[in-house]
C-alpha positions as a Python dict, from the first residue, in 0.01 Angstrom:
ca = {
    (1, 'M'): (0, 0, 0),
    (2, 'S'): (-284, -170, -112),
    (3, 'Q'): (-491, -464, 71),
    (4, 'S'): (-691, -740, -40),
    (5, 'N'): (-1071, -793, -8),
    (6, 'D'): (-1006, -1170, 14),
    (7, 'Q'): (-1158, -1378, 256),
    (8, 'G'): (-819, -1475, 491),
    (9, 'K'): (-525, -1320, 294),
    (10, 'S'): (-277, -1137, 474),
    (11, 'V'): (-251, -782, 502),
    (12, 'A'): (-53, -498, 664),
    (13, 'S'): (-115, -440, 1084),
    (14, 'R'): (-399, -182, 1127),
    (15, 'R'): (-115, 23, 1253),
    (16, 'D'): (129, 18, 1022),
    (17, 'F'): (-176, 75, 728),
    (18, 'L'): (-225, 415, 947),
    (19, 'K'): (146, 511, 923),
    (20, 'T'): (160, 434, 532),
    (21, 'S'): (-158, 531, 409),
    (22, 'T'): (-131, 886, 395),
    (23, 'A'): (195, 861, 223),
    (24, 'A'): (63, 648, -33),
    (25, 'A'): (-227, 883, -110),
    (26, 'V'): (23, 1199, -155),
    (27, 'G'): (261, 1008, -362),
    (28, 'T'): (-6, 889, -590),
    (29, 'V'): (-126, 1282, -634),
    (30, 'V'): (212, 1377, -721),
    (31, 'V'): (282, 1060, -987),
    (32, 'S'): (-47, 1157, -1129),
    (33, 'G'): (34, 1513, -1160),
    (34, 'L'): (-236, 1663, -955),
    (35, 'S'): (-195, 1911, -748),
    (36, 'S'): (-401, 2033, -436),
    (37, 'I'): (-726, 2162, -545),
    (38, 'P'): (-778, 2495, -545),
    (39, 'A'): (-982, 2643, -338),
    (40, 'V'): (-1171, 2941, -565),
    (41, 'Y'): (-1412, 2851, -811),
    (42, 'P'): (-1522, 3189, -962),
    (43, 'A'): (-1854, 3276, -1050),
    (44, 'G'): (-2005, 2925, -931),
    (45, 'T'): (-1934, 2767, -1222),
    (46, 'D'): (-1657, 2516, -1192),
    (47, 'E'): (-1739, 2145, -1154),
    (48, 'I'): (-1751, 2015, -800),
    (49, 'R'): (-1660, 1644, -865),
    (50, 'V'): (-1717, 1454, -540),
    (51, 'G'): (-1601, 1139, -442),
    (52, 'L'): (-1798, 900, -186),
    (53, 'I'): (-1646, 720, 65),
    (54, 'G'): (-1839, 506, 226),
    (55, 'C'): (-2170, 366, 57),
    (56, 'G'): (-2405, 295, 341),
    (57, 'G'): (-2732, 476, 418),
    (58, 'R'): (-2606, 766, 542),
    (59, 'G'): (-2325, 791, 247),
    (60, 'T'): (-2587, 771, -2),
    (61, 'G'): (-2822, 1015, 130),
    (62, 'A'): (-2479, 1278, 181),
    (63, 'A'): (-2440, 1186, -189),
    (64, 'G'): (-2780, 1283, -301),
    (65, 'N'): (-2768, 1645, -101),
    (66, 'V'): (-2450, 1708, -248),
    (67, 'L'): (-2613, 1698, -577),
    (68, 'E'): (-2947, 1907, -476),
    (69, 'S'): (-2721, 2125, -299),
    (70, 'A'): (-2553, 2361, -572),
    (71, 'P'): (-2524, 2338, -960),
    (72, 'N'): (-2264, 2204, -1148),
    (73, 'V'): (-2219, 1930, -932),
    (74, 'K'): (-2135, 1503, -989),
    (75, 'I'): (-2032, 1214, -805),
    (76, 'V'): (-1763, 1062, -992),
    (77, 'A'): (-1596, 816, -777),
    (78, 'M'): (-1729, 567, -519),
    (79, 'G'): (-1554, 358, -279),
    (80, 'D'): (-1665, 61, 25),
    (81, 'A'): (-1534, -196, 185),
    (82, 'F'): (-1862, -415, 52),
    (83, 'K'): (-1910, -419, -347),
    (84, 'D'): (-2299, -498, -281),
    (85, 'R'): (-2316, -172, -67),
    (86, 'L'): (-2148, 10, -323),
    (87, 'D'): (-2366, -140, -597),
    (88, 'E'): (-2706, -41, -397),
    (89, 'S'): (-2577, 283, -364),
    (90, 'L'): (-2480, 345, -709),
    (91, 'K'): (-2851, 211, -809),
    (92, 'N'): (-3021, 422, -592),
    (93, 'L'): (-2868, 752, -665),
    (94, 'Q'): (-2908, 688, -1042),
    (95, 'K'): (-3290, 645, -968),
    (96, 'S'): (-3297, 983, -816),
    (97, 'S'): (-3453, 1193, -1040),
    (98, 'P'): (-3392, 1502, -1129),
    (99, 'Y'): (-3030, 1432, -1048),
    (100, 'A'): (-2920, 1049, -1204),
    (101, 'D'): (-2761, 1271, -1496),
    (102, 'K'): (-2544, 1397, -1211),
    (103, 'V'): (-2373, 1068, -1134),
    (104, 'D'): (-2122, 951, -1346),
    (105, 'V'): (-1906, 658, -1193),
    (106, 'P'): (-1760, 414, -1447),
    (107, 'E'): (-1647, 69, -1338),
    (108, 'D'): (-1282, 216, -1306),
    (109, 'R'): (-1401, 448, -1083),
    (110, 'R'): (-1588, 208, -824),
    (111, 'F'): (-1345, 84, -543),
    (112, 'V'): (-1407, -196, -268),
    (113, 'G'): (-1199, -306, 20),
    (114, 'F'): (-972, -155, 304),
    (115, 'D'): (-815, 17, 39),
    (116, 'A'): (-1039, 204, -169),
    (117, 'Y'): (-1063, 499, -3),
    (118, 'L'): (-727, 580, -107),
    (119, 'K'): (-825, 500, -480),
    (120, 'V'): (-1102, 719, -414),
    (121, 'L'): (-863, 1000, -340),
    (122, 'R'): (-628, 930, -646),
    (123, 'S'): (-939, 999, -843),
    (124, 'D'): (-946, 1347, -1028),
    (125, 'I'): (-1203, 1460, -752),
    (126, 'N'): (-1181, 1787, -556),
    (127, 'Y'): (-1430, 1729, -292),
    (128, 'V'): (-1475, 1407, -91),
    (129, 'I'): (-1794, 1283, 138),
    (130, 'L'): (-1613, 1070, 433),
    (131, 'A'): (-1925, 865, 572),
    (132, 'T'): (-1740, 517, 678),
    (133, 'P'): (-1785, 393, 1018),
    (134, 'P'): (-1649, 667, 1255),
    (135, 'G'): (-1342, 446, 1353),
    (136, 'F'): (-1204, 516, 1027),
    (137, 'R'): (-1286, 887, 1006),
    (138, 'P'): (-934, 1005, 1181),
    (139, 'T'): (-711, 782, 927),
    (140, 'H'): (-939, 936, 623),
    (141, 'L'): (-952, 1254, 719),
    (142, 'K'): (-564, 1268, 726),
    (143, 'A'): (-558, 1129, 402),
    (144, 'A'): (-787, 1336, 261),
    (145, 'V'): (-618, 1658, 388),
    (146, 'A'): (-318, 1515, 223),
    (147, 'A'): (-394, 1483, -80),
    (148, 'G'): (-535, 1823, -128),
    (149, 'K'): (-908, 1776, -97),
    (150, 'N'): (-1223, 1967, 27),
    (151, 'I'): (-1403, 1749, 275),
    (152, 'F'): (-1707, 1698, 403),
    (153, 'T'): (-1701, 1463, 647),
    (154, 'E'): (-2023, 1282, 865),
    (155, 'K'): (-1983, 1304, 1227),
    (156, 'P'): (-1843, 1167, 1472),
    (157, 'V'): (-1489, 1240, 1355),
    (158, 'A'): (-1332, 967, 1614),
    (159, 'V'): (-1403, 723, 1859),
    (160, 'D'): (-1119, 767, 2111),
    (161, 'G'): (-870, 1024, 2240),
    (162, 'P'): (-596, 912, 1946),
    (163, 'G'): (-794, 935, 1691),
    (164, 'I'): (-911, 1298, 1816),
    (165, 'R'): (-577, 1402, 1791),
    (166, 'I'): (-505, 1313, 1449),
    (167, 'V'): (-812, 1519, 1361),
    (168, 'L'): (-731, 1807, 1563),
    (169, 'D'): (-361, 1757, 1306),
    (170, 'A'): (-515, 1737, 1020),
    (171, 'Y'): (-739, 2070, 1105),
    (172, 'E'): (-409, 2270, 1147),
    (173, 'E'): (-303, 2097, 820),
    (174, 'A'): (-618, 2160, 600),
    (175, 'K'): (-608, 2530, 765),
    (176, 'K'): (-250, 2573, 599),
    (177, 'K'): (-366, 2428, 264),
    (178, 'G'): (-653, 2647, 285),
    (179, 'L'): (-892, 2370, 249),
    (180, 'G'): (-1263, 2389, 330),
    (181, 'I'): (-1385, 2127, 553),
    (182, 'G'): (-1782, 2054, 656),
    (183, 'V'): (-1916, 1812, 896),
    (184, 'G'): (-2268, 1660, 941),
    (185, 'T'): (-2358, 1820, 1237),
    (186, 'Q'): (-2679, 1956, 1001),
    (187, 'R'): (-2820, 2136, 1309),
    (188, 'R'): (-2530, 2415, 1283),
    (189, 'H'): (-2660, 2497, 920),
    (190, 'Q'): (-3065, 2477, 1009),
    (191, 'T'): (-3263, 2753, 1012),
    (192, 'G'): (-3428, 2735, 1368),
    (193, 'Y'): (-3119, 2663, 1551),
    (194, 'L'): (-2923, 2966, 1401),
    (195, 'E'): (-3246, 3185, 1452),
    (196, 'V'): (-3241, 3104, 1857),
    (197, 'M'): (-2865, 3056, 1873),
    (198, 'K'): (-2798, 3429, 1729),
    (199, 'R'): (-3044, 3555, 1985),
    (200, 'I'): (-2862, 3325, 2296),
    (201, 'H'): (-2539, 3440, 2182),
    (202, 'D'): (-2686, 3833, 2170),
    (203, 'G'): (-2737, 3749, 2567),
    (204, 'A'): (-3129, 3676, 2502),
    (205, 'I'): (-3160, 3466, 2783),
    (206, 'G'): (-2821, 3578, 3004),
    (207, 'E'): (-2564, 3376, 3092),
    (208, 'L'): (-2613, 2980, 3077),
    (209, 'V'): (-2630, 2838, 3409),
    (210, 'A'): (-2764, 2478, 3283),
    (211, 'A'): (-2834, 2275, 3016),
    (212, 'R'): (-3008, 1944, 2907),
    (213, 'A'): (-2965, 1728, 2600),
    (214, 'Y'): (-3130, 1398, 2533),
    (215, 'W'): (-3149, 1161, 2231),
    (216, 'N'): (-3381, 892, 2417),
    (217, 'Q'): (-3523, 656, 2143),
    (218, 'G'): (-3650, 274, 2031),
    (219, 'G'): (-3426, 49, 1926),
    (220, 'L'): (-3232, 88, 1559),
    (221, 'W'): (-3127, -158, 1283),
    (222, 'M'): (-2949, -504, 1351),
    (223, 'K'): (-2848, -716, 1041),
    (224, 'E'): (-2842, -1073, 1091),
    (225, 'R'): (-2490, -1239, 1082),
    (226, 'K'): (-2493, -1499, 784),
    (227, 'P'): (-2297, -1840, 794),
    (228, 'E'): (-2033, -1718, 545),
    (229, 'W'): (-1962, -1414, 695),
    (230, 'S'): (-1593, -1342, 902),
    (231, 'D'): (-1578, -1176, 1253),
    (232, 'M'): (-1460, -855, 1050),
    (233, 'E'): (-1764, -852, 780),
    (234, 'W'): (-2012, -926, 1087),
    (235, 'Q'): (-1892, -621, 1280),
    (236, 'L'): (-1838, -402, 961),
    (237, 'R'): (-2195, -484, 848),
    (238, 'N'): (-2342, -399, 1228),
    (239, 'W'): (-2099, -139, 1306),
    (240, 'L'): (-2327, 100, 1546),
    (241, 'Y'): (-2267, -199, 1800),
    (242, 'F'): (-1872, -186, 1834),
    (243, 'T'): (-1694, 107, 2031),
    (244, 'W'): (-1387, 60, 1752),
    (245, 'L'): (-1657, 137, 1482),
    (246, 'S'): (-1942, 378, 1615),
    (247, 'G'): (-1790, 505, 1949),
    (248, 'D'): (-2094, 385, 2111),
    (249, 'H'): (-2453, 566, 2048),
    (250, 'I'): (-2363, 845, 2287),
    (251, 'V'): (-2083, 920, 2025),
    (252, 'E'): (-2230, 803, 1692),
    (253, 'Q'): (-2573, 934, 1759),
    (254, 'H'): (-2599, 1177, 2075),
    (255, 'I'): (-2315, 1389, 1936),
    (256, 'H'): (-2578, 1613, 1788),
    (257, 'N'): (-2742, 1729, 2117),
    (258, 'I'): (-2395, 1720, 2258),
    (259, 'D'): (-2252, 1983, 1963),
    (260, 'V'): (-2558, 2203, 2003),
    (261, 'I'): (-2503, 2265, 2392),
    (262, 'N'): (-2124, 2317, 2311),
    (263, 'W'): (-2191, 2565, 2047),
    (264, 'A'): (-2440, 2766, 2271),
    (265, 'M'): (-2199, 2766, 2552),
    (266, 'Q'): (-1956, 2858, 2325),
    (267, 'T'): (-1704, 2631, 2463),
    (268, 'H'): (-1674, 2241, 2596),
    (269, 'P'): (-1731, 2146, 2940),
    (270, 'L'): (-1415, 2067, 3170),
    (271, 'R'): (-1533, 1699, 3294),
    (272, 'A'): (-1773, 1432, 3330),
    (273, 'S'): (-1910, 1196, 3543),
    (274, 'G'): (-2224, 981, 3505),
    (275, 'M'): (-2352, 617, 3418),
    (276, 'G'): (-2468, 378, 3203),
    (277, 'G'): (-2550, 0, 3116),
    (278, 'R'): (-2700, -247, 2883),
    (279, 'Q'): (-2973, -353, 3071),
    (280, 'V'): (-3210, -483, 2710),
    (281, 'R'): (-3019, -502, 2467),
    (282, 'T'): (-2815, -754, 2582),
    (283, 'D'): (-2787, -1020, 2298),
    (284, 'P'): (-2445, -1061, 2160),
    (285, 'A'): (-2580, -983, 1841),
    (286, 'Y'): (-2596, -639, 1975),
    (287, 'G'): (-2213, -647, 1979),
    (288, 'H'): (-2109, -507, 2318),
    (289, 'I'): (-2219, -136, 2364),
    (290, 'F'): (-2403, 7, 2602),
    (291, 'D'): (-2802, 94, 2552),
    (292, 'H'): (-2853, 404, 2799),
    (293, 'F'): (-2599, 684, 2923),
    (294, 'S'): (-2673, 953, 3182),
    (295, 'I'): (-2357, 1176, 3208),
    (296, 'D'): (-2343, 1492, 3391),
    (297, 'Y'): (-2114, 1761, 3253),
    (298, 'E'): (-1944, 2099, 3386),
    (299, 'Y'): (-1848, 2390, 3180),
    (300, 'P'): (-1575, 2627, 3269),
    (301, 'N'): (-1817, 2902, 3411),
    (302, 'G'): (-1987, 2625, 3659),
    (303, 'A'): (-2268, 2549, 3445),
    (304, 'H'): (-2394, 2149, 3405),
    (305, 'M'): (-2549, 2007, 3124),
    (306, 'L'): (-2767, 1658, 3201),
    (307, 'S'): (-2707, 1439, 2872),
    (308, 'M'): (-2939, 1186, 2820),
    (309, 'C'): (-2925, 913, 2561),
    (310, 'R'): (-3118, 557, 2504),
    (311, 'Q'): (-3165, 302, 2257),
    (312, 'T'): (-3453, 93, 2399),
    (313, 'P'): (-3719, -56, 2197),
    (314, 'G'): (-4046, 27, 2326),
    (315, 'T'): (-3958, 356, 2496),
    (316, 'E'): (-4090, 725, 2449),
    (317, 'Q'): (-3861, 933, 2245),
    (318, 'N'): (-3722, 1251, 2323),
    (319, 'V'): (-3456, 1412, 2107),
    (320, 'S'): (-3422, 1750, 2218),
    (321, 'E'): (-3200, 2049, 2384),
    (322, 'A'): (-3306, 2306, 2678),
    (323, 'L'): (-3093, 2563, 2777),
    (324, 'V'): (-3162, 2802, 3128),
    (325, 'G'): (-2998, 3094, 3134),
    (326, 'R'): (-2994, 3374, 3400),
    (327, 'K'): (-3282, 3591, 3244),
    (328, 'G'): (-3489, 3308, 3024),
    (329, 'N'): (-3487, 2983, 2911),
    (330, 'C'): (-3465, 2822, 2542),
    (331, 'V'): (-3612, 2460, 2422),
    (332, 'T'): (-3481, 2331, 2048),
    (333, 'A'): (-3587, 2027, 1910),
    (334, 'D'): (-3520, 1896, 1551),
    (335, 'R'): (-3837, 1970, 1317),
    (336, 'K'): (-4044, 2108, 1617),
    (337, 'N'): (-4040, 2445, 1722),
    (338, 'Y'): (-3772, 2648, 1892),
    (339, 'E'): (-3857, 2910, 2172),
    (340, 'V'): (-3713, 3152, 2399),
    (341, 'T'): (-3889, 3255, 2724),
    (342, 'G'): (-3821, 3542, 2943),
    (343, 'P'): (-3793, 3913, 2857),
    (344, 'N'): (-3656, 3875, 2522),
    (345, 'A'): (-3931, 3593, 2410),
    (346, 'F'): (-3897, 3437, 2080),
    (347, 'R'): (-4074, 3154, 1885),
    (348, 'F'): (-3972, 3009, 1485),
    (349, 'D'): (-4213, 2778, 1390),
    (350, 'S'): (-4061, 2518, 1231),
    (351, 'Q'): (-4252, 2508, 907),
    (352, 'G'): (-4016, 2783, 822),
    (353, 'D'): (-3695, 2562, 827),
    (354, 'N'): (-3481, 2500, 559),
    (355, 'K'): (-3331, 2134, 421),
    (356, 'P'): (-3051, 2113, 693),
    (357, 'Y'): (-2897, 1809, 532),
    (358, 'V'): (-2857, 2024, 189),
    (359, 'Q'): (-2780, 2347, 335),
    (360, 'E'): (-2453, 2177, 491),
    (361, 'H'): (-2294, 2142, 174),
    (362, 'T'): (-2477, 2468, -15),
    (363, 'D'): (-2276, 2655, 253),
    (364, 'L'): (-1963, 2482, 209),
    (365, 'I'): (-1973, 2468, -173),
    (366, 'A'): (-2045, 2858, -164),
    (367, 'G'): (-1705, 2907, 57),
    (368, 'I'): (-1523, 2701, -164),
    (369, 'R'): (-1628, 2877, -461),
    (370, 'A'): (-1599, 3212, -310),
    (371, 'G'): (-1269, 3173, -211),
    (372, 'Q'): (-1311, 3179, 138),
    (373, 'P'): (-1364, 2819, 256),
    (374, 'Y'): (-1438, 2732, 635),
    (375, 'N'): (-1329, 2463, 860),
    (376, 'L'): (-1542, 2340, 1116),
    (377, 'L'): (-1357, 2028, 1248),
    (378, 'K'): (-1172, 2137, 1553),
    (379, 'Q'): (-1550, 2243, 1680),
    (380, 'V'): (-1660, 1874, 1591),
    (381, 'A'): (-1356, 1716, 1728),
    (382, 'E'): (-1447, 1899, 2058),
    (383, 'S'): (-1800, 1800, 2056),
    (384, 'T'): (-1709, 1423, 1959),
    (385, 'L'): (-1469, 1421, 2245),
    (386, 'T'): (-1698, 1564, 2521),
    (387, 'A'): (-1923, 1282, 2386),
    (388, 'I'): (-1596, 1056, 2451),
    (389, 'M'): (-1536, 1169, 2759),
    (390, 'G'): (-1924, 1078, 2866),
    (391, 'R'): (-1861, 732, 2732),
    (392, 'M'): (-1523, 685, 2954),
    (393, 'A'): (-1696, 817, 3277),
    (394, 'A'): (-1994, 560, 3212),
    (395, 'Y'): (-1755, 270, 3122),
    (396, 'T'): (-1562, 311, 3423),
    (397, 'G'): (-1752, 481, 3706),
    (398, 'K'): (-1496, 741, 3755),
    (399, 'A'): (-1484, 1102, 3683),
    (400, 'V'): (-1297, 1213, 3332),
    (401, 'T'): (-1156, 1527, 3307),
    (402, 'W'): (-1109, 1668, 2920),
    (403, 'E'): (-739, 1630, 2961),
    (404, 'Q'): (-748, 1289, 3017),
    (405, 'A'): (-995, 1215, 2718),
    (406, 'L'): (-741, 1418, 2492),
    (407, 'A'): (-410, 1259, 2619),
    (408, 'S'): (-554, 881, 2684),
    (409, 'R'): (-371, 571, 2578),
    (410, 'E'): (-702, 410, 2496),
    (411, 'D'): (-677, 339, 2164),
    (412, 'N'): (-1012, 110, 2038),
    (413, 'I'): (-894, 50, 1711),
    (414, 'P'): (-828, -347, 1738),
    (415, 'A'): (-448, -429, 1711),
    (416, 'V'): (-525, -690, 1422),
    (417, 'E'): (-488, -696, 1057),
    (418, 'L'): (-760, -509, 868),
    (419, 'A'): (-871, -851, 711),
    (420, 'W'): (-1150, -1078, 687),
    (421, 'G'): (-1124, -1281, 930),
    (422, 'S'): (-1128, -1360, 1285),
    (423, 'L'): (-1183, -1048, 1560),
    (424, 'P'): (-1295, -1130, 1905),
    (425, 'V'): (-1557, -945, 2045),
    (426, 'P'): (-1412, -695, 2337),
    (427, 'P'): (-1611, -791, 2691),
    (428, 'V'): (-1907, -535, 2775),
    (429, 'A'): (-1758, -274, 3010),
    (430, 'M'): (-1822, -287, 3378),
    (431, 'P'): (-1794, 15, 3574),
    (432, 'G'): (-1605, 7, 3856),
    (433, 'Q'): (-1388, -286, 3694),
    (434, 'T'): (-1332, -162, 3326),
    (435, 'K'): (-1003, 69, 3420),
    (436, 'L'): (-954, 448, 3315),
    (437, 'V'): (-661, 414, 3076),
    (438, 'A'): (-342, 622, 3156),
    (439, 'V'): (-292, 935, 2944),
    (440, 'S'): (9, 918, 2706),
    (441, 'D'): (320, 1145, 2754),
    (442, 'N'): (273, 1168, 2345),
    (443, 'L'): (-18, 1360, 2244),
    (444, 'R'): (-3, 1210, 1906),
    (445, 'A'): (93, 861, 1993),
    (446, 'R'): (-132, 745, 1689),
    (447, 'S'): (-26, 946, 1428),
}
């Protein structure tokens, strides 16, 4: 199954592509004689052969991180929808001394187009980095698991309930195959967070009764549309601003803070209600997403979390989390001090922090080589769905339960051909007018 990168050519529909892509990946593995990659790497000497799917800034960063993370690691295949992005990424990696000698990607292992991910998976790799826009993540995860690859996937792992259902299926299948799956929620590998989280889980501040999570910042990049770009190309190159690609910034970015609170609570919330809107970033160049959210989440023990995120130029930045317990409090902030107050007071100086973007690969590779690969996909799928639930509540103005979010029929992936052609932008969500999509009778509707 292949798709053309040529402007205007007809290709299979997005839904047909989802149904056939995994079969194509598996079929090629069988034909080429490749088996599922073994999880055991004796004495850490066997080569980790990395394929990169998604060659933007985060993908290139993750590739550099994995090269730094462990010995005997190489980048051997790359794929992206755009040739210029792949070429730029490869050039940057080849310049990254002292890791340039670990990049071995000849022309025949550079793949461009919507089917590039399948071609990377068919390559002789045993570790794949998934770093495309999140809307493609469920499809890519399903195919990578079917192909028997160990996976490092960026967050979030989906943009809607149907996507999460695919991801949860992939999680179970990966467990059966003994595959390692790491996820780009790097705080789970960061020394300061690990130190305070251990104390929280040991009861240092008692039962958690309230929490706050913030990602408030200024604006982000936007690429001016070029006359020769189709709708599809414009949206892909500005993927942050389209819900089908990013999930909106509460899902794409604020998931980091939401994940910390779920990690501390050791569960996910039951329901969400809240608000959001598009007040400042109103130009159509910024797609149709919101520029601010404020969500109240309720957890099983009755604790509430205030979740707030904003992307508004000229405003104050606050990226942090706070937890209130019956015996004390805890405040965490990336690259700042981490502090527990109360009778079990503790403070960790951020100067003692590690490199979490590197450590997440170090940990995953160590587990694979020891024959004990871990699989974090379910945890981050739940944090992703937590963020999706908040977006649904803000878009509609309705309270949304966990069950409604998971079983929702809301499929944000456009029901159009994956081609370089026309793709209308959905209207901006209007609370009170945008409807909450009914739940599906079939929880695996998209798979």
